[in-house]
Phi, psi and omega in degrees: 000130179269336186208137179270301178266126184218136178309328182288352176289344174302335174301343176272357183308305181302312180297315176300314181293320181287338181282339175221069194298317183293314180296316181296319175299320178293318180295313182295320179298314179296317177299316175297315178305310184288339176264010184293156187259001182253013181276172178291329175277121179303151185296329174306310185290319174304315178290326178292320179291325174293325173292318173303320181287313176307319182296320185280327176273354180058042178263100183299326181296314183292320180303307184302305185292320185287322176299315176302315180293321180292323177294318176299327184276003175102006181285148182259170180296323180295321179293322174299315178301311181301322179295326176301313182283324176293323181290321177293327176291317179294322178293321179292324178296323174300322177296320183291322177300311175293334175299320176301317175294321179296319176302314182293315178298328174299314181294331181283341184289000000 
């Protein structure tokens, strides 16, 4: 296999959704609910949060779609850049938090 993630993989979307109809319906409902425009959190901020999560989960497909959505919602390149560094700081913080657990587990051995 030469490449793992490829934009052409999106052609499998329908097949994936149809292969697990109940689960995909629940997922799509959650996705649509989280991306709604009538919530208390404005859509631009919802999209910036989604970008931060996509960065930490390293989902290229999510990054692409949420960056497009954020731009449509008025986000600037500078806001995307700040989101990148906020997400990276929080991700690094998670490693430190798990490091605390590692220290305790070492002591418990």
